[in-house]
OpenMM code with the backbone's topology and positions (N, CA, C; nanometers):
from openmm import Vec3, app, unit

residues = "MET LEU LEU LEU PHE VAL ASP ASP THR LYS VAL PHE ARG LYS ILE GLN GLY VAL ASN ASP GLU ILE PHE LEU GLN GLN ASP LEU ASP SER LEU VAL LYS TRP THR LYS LYS CYS GLY MET LYS PHE ASN ALA GLU LYS CYS GLU VAL MET SER THR ALA HIS SER SER SER TYR GLU TYR LYS PHE ASP GLY VAL LYS LEU GLN GLN VAL LEU GLN GLU ARG ASP LEU GLY VAL ASP VAL THR SER SER LEU LYS PRO SER ALA GLN CYS SER LYS ALA VAL ALA SER VAL MET ARG VAL LEU GLY ILE ILE ARG ARG ASN PHE VAL ILE SER ASP LYS GLU ASP PHE ARG LEU LEU PHE SER GLY PHE MET ARG PRO HIS LEU GLU TYR CYS VAL GLN VAL TRP SER PRO TYR MET LYS LYS ASP ILE GLU LEU ILE GLU ARG VAL HIS ARG ARG ALA THR LYS LEU VAL LYS GLY LEU LYS PHE LYS SER TYR LYS GLU ARG LEU SER ALA PHE ARG SER SER LYS GLU GLY TYR GLU GLU ILE".split()
positions = [
    Vec3(0.0841, -0.1173, 0.0000),
    Vec3(0.0000, 0.0000, 0.0000),
    Vec3(0.0888, 0.1238, 0.0000),
    Vec3(0.0381, 0.2292, -0.0574),
    Vec3(0.1127, 0.3540, -0.0698),
    Vec3(0.0294, 0.4676, -0.0109),
    Vec3(0.0923, 0.5498, 0.0746),
    Vec3(0.0286, 0.6695, 0.1287),
    Vec3(0.1136, 0.7895, 0.0910),
    Vec3(0.0509, 0.8925, 0.0369),
    Vec3(0.1214, 1.0153, -0.0012),
    Vec3(0.0650, 1.1318, 0.0784),
    Vec3(0.1547, 1.2165, 0.1303),
    Vec3(0.1126, 1.3358, 0.2014),
    Vec3(0.2166, 1.4436, 0.1763),
    Vec3(0.1825, 1.5431, 0.1006),
    Vec3(0.2673, 1.6559, 0.0628),
    Vec3(0.4068, 1.6066, 0.0239),
    Vec3(0.5033, 1.6134, 0.1145),
    Vec3(0.6402, 1.5722, 0.0804),
    Vec3(0.6788, 1.4435, 0.1533),
    Vec3(0.5806, 1.3621, 0.1860),
    Vec3(0.6056, 1.2412, 0.2627),
    Vec3(0.5349, 1.1245, 0.1954),
    Vec3(0.6055, 1.0147, 0.1779),
    Vec3(0.5488, 0.8953, 0.1156),
    Vec3(0.5764, 0.7753, 0.2039),
    Vec3(0.4765, 0.6906, 0.2193),
    Vec3(0.4922, 0.5680, 0.2963),
    Vec3(0.4483, 0.4506, 0.2111),
    Vec3(0.5326, 0.3487, 0.2082),
    Vec3(0.5002, 0.2236, 0.1417),
    Vec3(0.4978, 0.1188, 0.2514),
    Vec3(0.3896, 0.0422, 0.2597),
    Vec3(0.3849, -0.0587, 0.3651),
    Vec3(0.3097, -0.1820, 0.3178),
    Vec3(0.3376, -0.2892, 0.3867),
    Vec3(0.2770, -0.4182, 0.3535),
    Vec3(0.2833, -0.5070, 0.4769),
    Vec3(0.1813, -0.5873, 0.4967),
    Vec3(0.1826, -0.6860, 0.6041),
    Vec3(0.2788, -0.7981, 0.5637),
    Vec3(0.3779, -0.8212, 0.6492),
    Vec3(0.4797, -0.9213, 0.6197),
    Vec3(0.4490, -1.0476, 0.7008),
    Vec3(0.4177, -1.1549, 0.6294),
    Vec3(0.3904, -1.2822, 0.6956),
    Vec3(0.4932, -1.3886, 0.6580),
    Vec3(0.5803, -1.3542, 0.5676),
    Vec3(0.6824, -1.4493, 0.5251),
    Vec3(0.7788, -1.3840, 0.4277),
    Vec3(0.8731, -1.4633, 0.3800),
    Vec3(0.9772, -1.4134, 0.2892),
    Vec3(0.9160, -1.3581, 0.1610),
    Vec3(0.8112, -1.4224, 0.1101),
    Vec3(0.7478, -1.3739, -0.0132),
    Vec3(0.6967, -1.2313, 0.0027),
    Vec3(0.6406, -1.2008, 0.1191),
    Vec3(0.5899, -1.0648, 0.1436),
    Vec3(0.7043, -0.9638, 0.1464),
    Vec3(0.8191, -1.0032, 0.1987),
    Vec3(0.9361, -0.9137, 0.1972),
    Vec3(0.9796, -0.8860, 0.0533),
    Vec3(0.9755, -0.9879, -0.0297),
    Vec3(1.0107, -0.9717, -0.1718),
    Vec3(0.9089, -0.8811, -0.2401),
    Vec3(0.7800, -0.9007, -0.2092),
    Vec3(0.6764, -0.8160, -0.2684),
    Vec3(0.6933, -0.6700, -0.2258),
    Vec3(0.7309, -0.6470, -0.1000),
    Vec3(0.7546, -0.5097, -0.0548),
    Vec3(0.8721, -0.4483, -0.1302),
    Vec3(0.9777, -0.5249, -0.1520),
    Vec3(1.0910, -0.4741, -0.2300),
    Vec3(1.0458, -0.4415, -0.3721),
    Vec3(0.9588, -0.5249, -0.4295),
    Vec3(0.9063, -0.4971, -0.5635),
    Vec3(0.8223, -0.3692, -0.5639),
    Vec3(0.7468, -0.3468, -0.4554),
    Vec3(0.6699, -0.2219, -0.4426),
    Vec3(0.7638, -0.1012, -0.4428),
    Vec3(0.8745, -0.1131, -0.3694),
    Vec3(0.9733, -0.0037, -0.3657),
    Vec3(1.0345, 0.0174, -0.5036),
    Vec3(1.0663, -0.0912, -0.5732),
    Vec3(1.1232, -0.0807, -0.7088),
    Vec3(1.0239, -0.0156, -0.8045),
    Vec3(0.8961, -0.0494, -0.7904),
    Vec3(0.7919, 0.0124, -0.8746),
    Vec3(0.7809, 0.1615, -0.8465),
    Vec3(0.7938, 0.1983, -0.7201),
    Vec3(0.7888, 0.3396, -0.6833),
    Vec3(0.9056, 0.4154, -0.7448),
    Vec3(1.0238, 0.3564, -0.7446),
    Vec3(1.1421, 0.4191, -0.8065),
    Vec3(1.1165, 0.4399, -0.9552),
    Vec3(1.0644, 0.3385, -1.0232),
    Vec3(1.0356, 0.3496, -1.1681),
    Vec3(0.9343, 0.4598, -1.1946),
    Vec3(0.8299, 0.4654, -1.1107),
    Vec3(0.7261, 0.5656, -1.1278),
    Vec3(0.7820, 0.7062, -1.1095),
    Vec3(0.8662, 0.7255, -1.0074),
    Vec3(0.9219, 0.8594, -0.9834),
    Vec3(1.0120, 0.9029, -1.0970),
    Vec3(1.0882, 0.8103, -1.1534),
    Vec3(1.1758, 0.8449, -1.2663),
    Vec3(1.0929, 0.8798, -1.3893),
    Vec3(0.9849, 0.8045, -1.4105),
    Vec3(0.8960, 0.8298, -1.5244),
    Vec3(0.8313, 0.9679, -1.5142),
    Vec3(0.7990, 1.0079, -1.3891),
    Vec3(0.7325, 1.1369, -1.3656),
    Vec3(0.8309, 1.2520, -1.3443),
    Vec3(0.9596, 1.2228, -1.3487),
    Vec3(1.0594, 1.3280, -1.3290),
    Vec3(1.0745, 1.3720, -1.1847),
    Vec3(1.0342, 1.2865, -1.0936),
    Vec3(1.0473, 1.3169, -0.9508),
    Vec3(1.1719, 1.2481, -0.8966),
    Vec3(1.2187, 1.2977, -0.7826),
    Vec3(1.3352, 1.2344, -0.7214),
    Vec3(1.3152, 1.2265, -0.5709),
    Vec3(1.3352, 1.1077, -0.5176),
    Vec3(1.3352, 1.0866, -0.3732),
    Vec3(1.4790, 1.0929, -0.3244),
    Vec3(1.4976, 1.1384, -0.2040),
    Vec3(1.6287, 1.1332, -0.1422),
    Vec3(1.6370, 0.9987, -0.0706),
    Vec3(1.6982, 0.9019, -0.1368),
    Vec3(1.7043, 0.7652, -0.0837),
    Vec3(1.7779, 0.7603, 0.0500),
    Vec3(1.8665, 0.8556, 0.0750),
    Vec3(1.9405, 0.8588, 0.2018),
    Vec3(1.8480, 0.8890, 0.3201),
    Vec3(1.7348, 0.9537, 0.2949),
    Vec3(1.6402, 0.9866, 0.4009),
    Vec3(1.5339, 0.8785, 0.4199),
    Vec3(1.5311, 0.7804, 0.3330),
    Vec3(1.4310, 0.6742, 0.3406),
    Vec3(1.4733, 0.5716, 0.4452),
    Vec3(1.3745, 0.5195, 0.5179),
    Vec3(1.4020, 0.4268, 0.6273),
    Vec3(1.2971, 0.3159, 0.6288),
    Vec3(1.3289, 0.2095, 0.7016),
    Vec3(1.2384, 0.0964, 0.7189),
    Vec3(1.2110, 0.0801, 0.8675),
    Vec3(1.0834, 0.0573, 0.9007),
    Vec3(1.0484, 0.0278, 1.0392),
    Vec3(0.9518, -0.0901, 1.0404),
    Vec3(0.9871, -0.1929, 1.1151),
    Vec3(0.9010, -0.3099, 1.1328),
    Vec3(0.8248, -0.2919, 1.2636),
    Vec3(0.6942, -0.3205, 1.2603),
    Vec3(0.6154, -0.2964, 1.3801),
    Vec3(0.5796, -0.4225, 1.4573),
    Vec3(0.5746, -0.5370, 1.3953),
    Vec3(0.5339, -0.6572, 1.4679),
    Vec3(0.6524, -0.7463, 1.5025),
    Vec3(0.7452, -0.7564, 1.4129),
    Vec3(0.8634, -0.8389, 1.4356),
    Vec3(0.9803, -0.7747, 1.3637),
    Vec3(1.0988, -0.8071, 1.4075),
    Vec3(1.2155, -0.7522, 1.3391),
    Vec3(1.2435, -0.8355, 1.2144),
    Vec3(1.3026, -0.7728, 1.1181),
    Vec3(1.3312, -0.8397, 0.9920),
    Vec3(1.4778, -0.8192, 0.9572),
    Vec3(1.5378, -0.9217, 0.9027),
    Vec3(1.6777, -0.9095, 0.8607),
    Vec3(1.6871, -0.8803, 0.7109),
    Vec3(1.5724, -0.8707, 0.6450),
    Vec3(1.5711, -0.8417, 0.5019),
    Vec3(1.6274, -0.7018, 0.4778),
    Vec3(1.7149, -0.6893, 0.3816),
    Vec3(1.7747, -0.5591, 0.3515),
    Vec3(1.7030, -0.4977, 0.2316),
    Vec3(1.6171, -0.4022, 0.2609),
    Vec3(1.5442, -0.3335, 0.1555),
    Vec3(1.6326, -0.2278, 0.0921),
    Vec3(1.6106, -0.2061, -0.0373),
    Vec3(1.6861, -0.1039, -0.1096),
    Vec3(1.5891, -0.0135, -0.1827),
    Vec3(1.6279, 0.1121, -0.1919),
    Vec3(1.5489, 0.2090, -0.2670),
    Vec3(1.6434, 0.2795, -0.3634),
    Vec3(1.6210, 0.2578, -0.4905),
    Vec3(1.7058, 0.3157, -0.5951),
    Vec3(1.8531, 0.2780, -0.5726),
    Vec3(1.8750, 0.1533, -0.5324),
    Vec3(2.0102, 0.1022, -0.5123),
    Vec3(2.0724, 0.1345, -0.3773),
    Vec3(2.0040, 0.2121, -0.2950),
    Vec3(2.0568, 0.2507, -0.1638),
    Vec3(1.9915, 0.1626, -0.0564),
    Vec3(2.0748, 0.0987, 0.0278),
    Vec3(2.0239, 0.0157, 0.1365),
    Vec3(1.9526, 0.1052, 0.2379),
    Vec3(1.8310, 0.0669, 0.2728),
    Vec3(1.7522, 0.1465, 0.3668),
    Vec3(1.7875, 0.1097, 0.5106),
    Vec3(1.8011, 0.2116, 0.5928),
    Vec3(1.8353, 0.1935, 0.7339),
    Vec3(1.7122, 0.1467, 0.8117),
    Vec3(1.7313, 0.0467, 0.8986),
    Vec3(1.6244, -0.0029, 0.9859),
    Vec3(1.6190, 0.0873, 1.1091),
    Vec3(1.5003, 0.1421, 1.1415),
    Vec3(1.4847, 0.2306, 1.2578),
    Vec3(1.3798, 0.1745, 1.3530),
    Vec3(1.3896, 0.2151, 1.4792),
    Vec3(1.2925, 0.1727, 1.5807),
    Vec3(1.1915, 0.2820, 1.6124),
    Vec3(1.2219, 0.4056, 1.5679),
    Vec3(1.1341, 0.5195, 1.5972),
    Vec3(1.1399, 0.6168, 1.4809),
    Vec3(1.0245, 0.6764, 1.4526),
    Vec3(1.0138, 0.7722, 1.3428),
    Vec3(0.9191, 0.8831, 1.3838),
    Vec3(0.9531, 1.0040, 1.3476),
    Vec3(0.8650, 1.1180, 1.3746),
    Vec3(0.7815, 1.1413, 1.2491),
    Vec3(0.6504, 1.1374, 1.2651),
    Vec3(0.5606, 1.1526, 1.1513),
    Vec3(0.4559, 1.2579, 1.1839),
    Vec3(0.4606, 1.3686, 1.1135),
    Vec3(0.3684, 1.4803, 1.1349),
    Vec3(0.3654, 1.5245, 1.2806),
    Vec3(0.4814, 1.5241, 1.3444),
    Vec3(0.4930, 1.5712, 1.4815),
    Vec3(0.4639, 1.4673, 1.5876),
    Vec3(0.4374, 1.3436, 1.5466),
    Vec3(0.4091, 1.2362, 1.6416),
    Vec3(0.5203, 1.1327, 1.6309),
    Vec3(0.5758, 1.0938, 1.7453),
    Vec3(0.6784, 0.9903, 1.7485),
    Vec3(0.6117, 0.8538, 1.7474),
    Vec3(0.6411, 0.7765, 1.6436),
    Vec3(0.5874, 0.6420, 1.6289),
    Vec3(0.7028, 0.5452, 1.6494),
    Vec3(0.6832, 0.4473, 1.7373),
    Vec3(0.7878, 0.3489, 1.7625),
    Vec3(0.7473, 0.2146, 1.7016),
    Vec3(0.8452, 0.1277, 1.6871),
    Vec3(0.8181, -0.0037, 1.6291),
    Vec3(0.7241, -0.0856, 1.7179),
    Vec3(0.7195, -0.0560, 1.8465),
    Vec3(0.6270, -0.1257, 1.9373),
    Vec3(0.4859, -0.0671, 1.9303),
    Vec3(0.4723, 0.0474, 1.8675),
    Vec3(0.3462, 0.1222, 1.8564),
    Vec3(0.2928, 0.1690, 1.9912),
    Vec3(0.3778, 0.1722, 2.0919),
    Vec3(0.3385, 0.2237, 2.2229),
    Vec3(0.3624, 0.3743, 2.2250),
    Vec3(0.2771, 0.4494, 2.2955),
    Vec3(0.2855, 0.5951, 2.2918),
    Vec3(0.3858, 0.6573, 2.3904),
    Vec3(0.4662, 0.5780, 2.4587),
    Vec3(0.5524, 0.6305, 2.5655),
    Vec3(0.6475, 0.7404, 2.5181),
    Vec3(0.7077, 0.7240, 2.4019),
    Vec3(0.8006, 0.8266, 2.3515),
    Vec3(0.7271, 0.9578, 2.3280),
    Vec3(0.6078, 0.9504, 2.2702),
    Vec3(0.5296, 1.0706, 2.2449),
    Vec3(0.4854, 1.1355, 2.3758),
    Vec3(0.4440, 1.0541, 2.4721),
    Vec3(0.4041, 1.1068, 2.6038),
    Vec3(0.5202, 1.1815, 2.6684),
    Vec3(0.6373, 1.1208, 2.6662),
    Vec3(0.7555, 1.1830, 2.7269),
    Vec3(0.7884, 1.3154, 2.6609),
    Vec3(0.7820, 1.3201, 2.5278),
    Vec3(0.8126, 1.4457, 2.4577),
    Vec3(0.7074, 1.5520, 2.4860),
    Vec3(0.5810, 1.5122, 2.4883),
    Vec3(0.4744, 1.6089, 2.5158),
    Vec3(0.4888, 1.6649, 2.6568),
    Vec3(0.5157, 1.5780, 2.7535),
    Vec3(0.5306, 1.6219, 2.8925),
    Vec3(0.6533, 1.7116, 2.9077),
    Vec3(0.7641, 1.6766, 2.8435),
    Vec3(0.8840, 1.7606, 2.8509),
    Vec3(0.8561, 1.8991, 2.7940),
    Vec3(0.7831, 1.9038, 2.6853),
    Vec3(0.7478, 2.0320, 2.6234),
    Vec3(0.6600, 2.1154, 2.7163),
    Vec3(0.5606, 2.0514, 2.7773),
    Vec3(0.4711, 2.1229, 2.8695),
    Vec3(0.5472, 2.1697, 2.9930),
    Vec3(0.6388, 2.0895, 3.0425),
    Vec3(0.7159, 2.1286, 3.1608),
    Vec3(0.8014, 2.2524, 3.1320),
    Vec3(0.8553, 2.2611, 3.0099),
    Vec3(0.9303, 2.3828, 2.9729),
    Vec3(0.8378, 2.5043, 2.9731),
    Vec3(0.7194, 2.4886, 2.9149),
    Vec3(0.6209, 2.5976, 2.9127),
    Vec3(0.5786, 2.6323, 3.0541),
    Vec3(0.5584, 2.5316, 3.1354),
    Vec3(0.5194, 2.5531, 3.2748),
    Vec3(0.6255, 2.6347, 3.3493),
    Vec3(0.7522, 2.6058, 3.3240),
    Vec3(0.8610, 2.6819, 3.3852),
    Vec3(0.8587, 2.8280, 3.3429),
    Vec3(0.8325, 2.8509, 3.2161),
    Vec3(0.8242, 2.9887, 3.1645),
    Vec3(0.7077, 3.0619, 3.2311),
    Vec3(0.5937, 2.9952, 3.2405),
    Vec3(0.4764, 3.0564, 3.3037),
    Vec3(0.5046, 3.0862, 3.4501),
    Vec3(0.5654, 2.9904, 3.5203),
    Vec3(0.5947, 3.0097, 3.6633),
    Vec3(0.6861, 3.1305, 3.6852),
    Vec3(0.7828, 3.1496, 3.5964),
    Vec3(0.8775, 3.2609, 3.6126),
    Vec3(0.8206, 3.3956, 3.5703),
    Vec3(0.7209, 3.3961, 3.4832),
    Vec3(0.6759, 3.5215, 3.4235),
    Vec3(0.5341, 3.5652, 3.4575),
    Vec3(0.4574, 3.4804, 3.5237),
    Vec3(0.3193, 3.5145, 3.5546),
    Vec3(0.2908, 3.4922, 3.7022),
    Vec3(0.2005, 3.5729, 3.7545),
    Vec3(0.1445, 3.5486, 3.8867),
    Vec3(0.0007, 3.5055, 3.8614),
    Vec3(-0.0283, 3.3841, 3.8980),
    Vec3(-0.1619, 3.3297, 3.8721),
    Vec3(-0.2433, 3.3466, 4.0000),
    Vec3(-0.3286, 3.4476, 3.9984),
    Vec3(-0.4000, 3.4821, 4.1210),
    Vec3(-0.5312, 3.4062, 4.1389),
    Vec3(-0.5867, 3.3517, 4.0325),
    Vec3(-0.7114, 3.2769, 4.0483),
    Vec3(-0.7208, 3.1646, 3.9454),
    Vec3(-0.8244, 3.0858, 3.9581),
    Vec3(-0.8430, 2.9688, 3.8709),
    Vec3(-0.8684, 3.0093, 3.7258),
    Vec3(-0.9286, 3.1214, 3.7045),
    Vec3(-0.9546, 3.1679, 3.5675),
    Vec3(-0.8235, 3.2000, 3.4961),
    Vec3(-0.7311, 3.2673, 3.5653),
    Vec3(-0.5982, 3.2931, 3.5070),
    Vec3(-0.5302, 3.1613, 3.4699),
    Vec3(-0.5380, 3.0676, 3.5620),
    Vec3(-0.4771, 2.9367, 3.5378),
    Vec3(-0.5413, 2.8687, 3.4175),
    Vec3(-0.6739, 2.8698, 3.4138),
    Vec3(-0.7451, 2.8050, 3.3037),
    Vec3(-0.7042, 2.8636, 3.1695),
    Vec3(-0.6923, 2.9946, 3.1622),
    Vec3(-0.6524, 3.0592, 3.0367),
    Vec3(-0.5096, 3.0204, 2.9961),
    Vec3(-0.4172, 3.0246, 3.0919),
    Vec3(-0.2785, 2.9888, 3.0610),
    Vec3(-0.2655, 2.8406, 3.0273),
    Vec3(-0.3336, 2.7558, 3.1032),
    Vec3(-0.3270, 2.6123, 3.0776),
    Vec3(-0.3856, 2.5802, 2.9399),
    Vec3(-0.5042, 2.6348, 2.9127),
    Vec3(-0.5722, 2.6078, 2.7852),
    Vec3(-0.4956, 2.6627, 2.6658),
    Vec3(-0.4336, 2.7774, 2.6844),
    Vec3(-0.3656, 2.8416, 2.5721),
    Vec3(-0.2239, 2.7961, 2.5468),
    Vec3(-0.1518, 2.7604, 2.6536),
    Vec3(-0.0091, 2.7321, 2.6371),
    Vec3(0.0329, 2.5887, 2.6669),
    Vec3(-0.0389, 2.5199, 2.7539),
    Vec3(0.0044, 2.3850, 2.7925),
    Vec3(-0.0795, 2.2755, 2.7272),
    Vec3(-0.2079, 2.2915, 2.7308),
    Vec3(-0.2979, 2.1881, 2.6796),
    Vec3(-0.2716, 2.1507, 2.5334),
    Vec3(-0.2426, 2.2459, 2.4458),
    Vec3(-0.2159, 2.2070, 2.3060),
    Vec3(-0.1011, 2.1069, 2.2914),
    Vec3(0.0003, 2.1175, 2.3757),
    Vec3(0.1117, 2.0220, 2.3700),
    Vec3(0.0661, 1.8823, 2.4122),
    Vec3(-0.0228, 1.8770, 2.5091),
    Vec3(-0.0706, 1.7478, 2.5588),
    Vec3(-0.1733, 1.6848, 2.4655),
    Vec3(-0.2421, 1.7654, 2.3871),
    Vec3(-0.3502, 1.7128, 2.3051),
    Vec3(-0.3176, 1.7032, 2.1565),
    Vec3(-0.1982, 1.7478, 2.1153),
    Vec3(-0.1645, 1.7437, 1.9729),
    Vec3(-0.1681, 1.5988, 1.9224),
    Vec3(-0.2545, 1.5706, 1.8302),
    Vec3(-0.2712, 1.4377, 1.7681),
    Vec3(-0.2961, 1.3279, 1.8705),
    Vec3(-0.3575, 1.3603, 1.9818),
    Vec3(-0.3800, 1.2611, 2.0876),
    Vec3(-0.4646, 1.1444, 2.0364),
    Vec3(-0.5426, 1.1647, 1.9319),
    Vec3(-0.6213, 1.0562, 1.8750),
    Vec3(-0.5305, 0.9468, 1.8190),
    Vec3(-0.4113, 0.9856, 1.7772),
    Vec3(-0.3154, 0.8899, 1.7207),
    Vec3(-0.2369, 0.8206, 1.8307),
    Vec3(-0.1855, 0.8965, 1.9250),
    Vec3(-0.0955, 0.8390, 2.0259),
    Vec3(-0.1622, 0.8146, 2.1605),
    Vec3(-0.2899, 0.8276, 2.1674),
    Vec3(-0.3690, 0.8138, 2.2894),
    Vec3(-0.3022, 0.7284, 2.3979),
    Vec3(-0.2629, 0.7914, 2.5076),
    Vec3(-0.1949, 0.7157, 2.6138),
    Vec3(-0.2907, 0.6199, 2.6836),
    Vec3(-0.2486, 0.4966, 2.6931),
    Vec3(-0.3317, 0.3959, 2.7579),
    Vec3(-0.2552, 0.3198, 2.8660),
    Vec3(-0.1247, 0.3305, 2.8660),
    Vec3(-0.0460, 0.2600, 2.9665),
    Vec3(-0.0419, 0.3431, 3.0941),
    Vec3(-0.0482, 0.2753, 3.2077),
    Vec3(-0.0538, 0.3426, 3.3372),
    Vec3(0.0627, 0.4385, 3.3562),
    Vec3(0.1847, 0.3994, 3.3172),
    Vec3(0.3013, 0.4849, 3.3369),
    Vec3(0.2916, 0.6132, 3.2541),
    Vec3(0.2313, 0.6053, 3.1359),
    Vec3(0.2155, 0.7249, 3.0524),
    Vec3(0.1088, 0.8176, 3.1090),
    Vec3(0.0005, 0.7591, 3.1569),
    Vec3(-0.1063, 0.8393, 3.2169),
    Vec3(-0.0541, 0.9100, 3.3420),
    Vec3(0.0237, 0.8384, 3.4223),
    Vec3(0.0814, 0.8987, 3.5437),
    Vec3(0.1795, 1.0103, 3.5085),
    Vec3(0.2527, 0.9940, 3.4000),
    Vec3(0.3461, 1.0978, 3.3557),
    Vec3(0.2700, 1.2257, 3.3201),
    Vec3(0.1619, 1.2108, 3.2483),
    Vec3(0.0797, 1.3267, 3.2121),
    Vec3(0.0117, 1.3851, 3.3358),
    Vec3(-0.0313, 1.2992, 3.4258),
    Vec3(-0.0936, 1.3467, 3.5497),
    Vec3(0.0050, 1.4298, 3.6325),
    Vec3(0.1339, 1.3968, 3.6237),
    Vec3(0.2365, 1.4734, 3.6959),
    Vec3(0.2372, 1.6199, 3.6503),
    Vec3(0.2094, 1.6423, 3.5232),
    Vec3(0.1996, 1.7800, 3.4713),
    Vec3(0.0859, 1.8527, 3.5422),
    Vec3(-0.0285, 1.7874, 3.5510),
    Vec3(-0.1436, 1.8499, 3.6170),
    Vec3(-0.1144, 1.8778, 3.7643),
    Vec3(-0.0485, 1.7830, 3.8296),
    Vec3(-0.0136, 1.8018, 3.9714),
    Vec3(0.0717, 1.9273, 3.9891),
    Vec3(0.1732, 1.9394, 3.9042),
    Vec3(0.2638, 2.0529, 3.9162),
    Vec3(0.1954, 2.1826, 3.8734),
    Vec3(0.1181, 2.1773, 3.7666),
    Vec3(0.0550, 2.2987, 3.7141),
    Vec3(-0.0461, 2.3574, 3.8119),
    Vec3(-0.1261, 2.2728, 3.8760),
    Vec3(-0.2289, 2.3261, 3.9665),
    Vec3(-0.1698, 2.3921, 4.0901),
    Vec3(-0.0426, 2.3657, 4.1194),
    Vec3(0.0232, 2.4314, 4.2325),
    Vec3(0.0530, 2.5792, 4.2038),
    Vec3(0.0414, 2.6192, 4.0788),
    Vec3(0.0713, 2.7580, 4.0421),
    Vec3(-0.0363, 2.8554, 4.0875),
    Vec3(-0.1562, 2.8059, 4.1112),
    Vec3(-0.2660, 2.8947, 4.1495),
    Vec3(-0.2459, 2.9406, 4.2931),
    Vec3(-0.2507, 3.0736, 4.3094),
    Vec3(-0.2316, 3.1332, 4.4418),
    Vec3(-0.3323, 3.0744, 4.5403),
    Vec3(-0.2817, 3.0310, 4.6550),
    Vec3(-0.3664, 2.9746, 4.7584),
    Vec3(-0.3850, 2.8233, 4.7489),
    Vec3(-0.3402, 2.7623, 4.6407),
    Vec3(-0.3571, 2.6174, 4.6250),
    Vec3(-0.2257, 2.5406, 4.6367),
    Vec3(-0.1137, 2.6118, 4.6369),
    Vec3(0.0175, 2.5479, 4.6318),
    Vec3(0.0380, 2.4420, 4.7399),
    Vec3(-0.0042, 2.4700, 4.8618),
    Vec3(0.0241, 2.3794, 4.9723),
    Vec3(-0.0919, 2.2848, 5.0041),
    Vec3(-0.1940, 2.2851, 4.9185),
    Vec3(-0.3044, 2.1912, 4.9365),
    Vec3(-0.2699, 2.0606, 4.8651),
    Vec3(-0.3363, 1.9546, 4.9054),
    Vec3(-0.3138, 1.8257, 4.8401),
    Vec3(-0.3682, 1.8328, 4.6968),
    Vec3(-0.3234, 1.7426, 4.6146),
    Vec3(-0.3691, 1.7390, 4.4754),
    Vec3(-0.5201, 1.7192, 4.4702),
    Vec3(-0.5710, 1.6327, 4.5557),
    Vec3(-0.7144, 1.6072, 4.5605),
    Vec3(-0.7905, 1.7352, 4.5950),
    Vec3(-0.7380, 1.8127, 4.6905),
    Vec3(-0.8021, 1.9395, 4.7283),
    Vec3(-0.7940, 2.0411, 4.6147),
    Vec3(-0.6814, 2.0420, 4.5439),
    Vec3(-0.6682, 2.1348, 4.4304),
    Vec3(-0.7699, 2.1006, 4.3216),
    Vec3(-0.7870, 1.9719, 4.2931),
    Vec3(-0.8854, 1.9316, 4.1922),
    Vec3(-1.0267, 1.9653, 4.2379),
    Vec3(-1.0544, 1.9453, 4.3653),
    Vec3(-1.1871, 1.9795, 4.4196),
    Vec3(-1.2146, 2.1282, 4.4053),
    Vec3(-1.1124, 2.2096, 4.4247),
    Vec3(-1.1297, 2.3550, 4.4104),
    Vec3(-1.1703, 2.3900, 4.2671),
    Vec3(-1.1152, 2.3203, 4.1690),
    Vec3(-1.1530, 2.3458, 4.0299),
    Vec3(-1.2920, 2.2915, 3.9997),
    Vec3(-1.3241, 2.1784, 4.0536),
    Vec3(-1.4559, 2.1187, 4.0285),
    Vec3(-1.5673, 2.2016, 4.0916),
    Vec3(-1.5379, 2.2631, 4.2049),
    Vec3(-1.6413, 2.3418, 4.2726),
    Vec3(-1.6609, 2.4779, 4.2075),
    Vec3(-1.5642, 2.5217, 4.1291),
    Vec3(-1.5809, 2.6515, 4.0622),
    Vec3(-1.6704, 2.6338, 3.9400),
    Vec3(-1.7243, 2.7431, 3.8902),
    Vec3(-1.8243, 2.7329, 3.7839),
    Vec3(-1.7653, 2.6835, 3.6516),
    Vec3(-1.6346, 2.7068, 3.6264),
    Vec3(-1.5802, 2.6611, 3.4985),
    Vec3(-1.5498, 2.5122, 3.4978),
    Vec3(-1.5281, 2.4521, 3.6123),
    Vec3(-1.5081, 2.3077, 3.6212),
    Vec3(-1.3712, 2.2629, 3.5740),
    Vec3(-1.3264, 2.1516, 3.6267),
    Vec3(-1.1962, 2.0967, 3.5910),
    Vec3(-1.1935, 2.0491, 3.4468),
    Vec3(-1.3072, 2.0034, 3.3961),
    Vec3(-1.3133, 1.9510, 3.2600),
    Vec3(-1.2641, 2.0539, 3.1587),
    Vec3(-1.2868, 2.1787, 3.1853),
    Vec3(-1.2441, 2.2836, 3.0915),
    Vec3(-1.0976, 2.3184, 3.1069),
    Vec3(-1.0339, 2.2729, 3.2131),
    Vec3(-0.8920, 2.2991, 3.2344),
    Vec3(-0.8183, 2.2025, 3.1497),
] * unit.nanometer
topology = app.Topology()
chain = topology.addChain("A")
for resn in residues:
    res = topology.addResidue(resn, chain)
    for name in ("N", "CA", "C"):
        topology.addAtom(name, app.Element.getBySymbol(name[0]), res)
């Protein structure tokens, strides 16, 4: 199968045996022929192979260049690993939010929940929700990592810093905007 997106092309096939590996190589060879016929050029040095279910020792080539086997690839801003687990993406999203959180902590005084809601919604939440439909965290360790962001962020609200996390969440739930909007 072939997927095209602006300047990105993906060729993939379910590999159940050696014949499927040969068919995938034939797909790559057909793609090379098609690009030459159309006057297009791929940078074969940037092309890579990633196996998602099992590792393969088959050496794929694209336009005579051996393709490098990788365990992780960034695709449209989402880190996809060969295990298809979202942990790498969760870690990057949380690291990004923590940097933003540090900037907010140093530059803003958050006097009430509304200030917090605006800053969280505008500057932190987009990092946590970017393409979440694709990388949706389901493993407990990833969910806890993201929850750590919320724990730290809710401490920024004046008067809530020294309350327990449960009390901080209750304070948001009891307010009219609700935690769901945070």
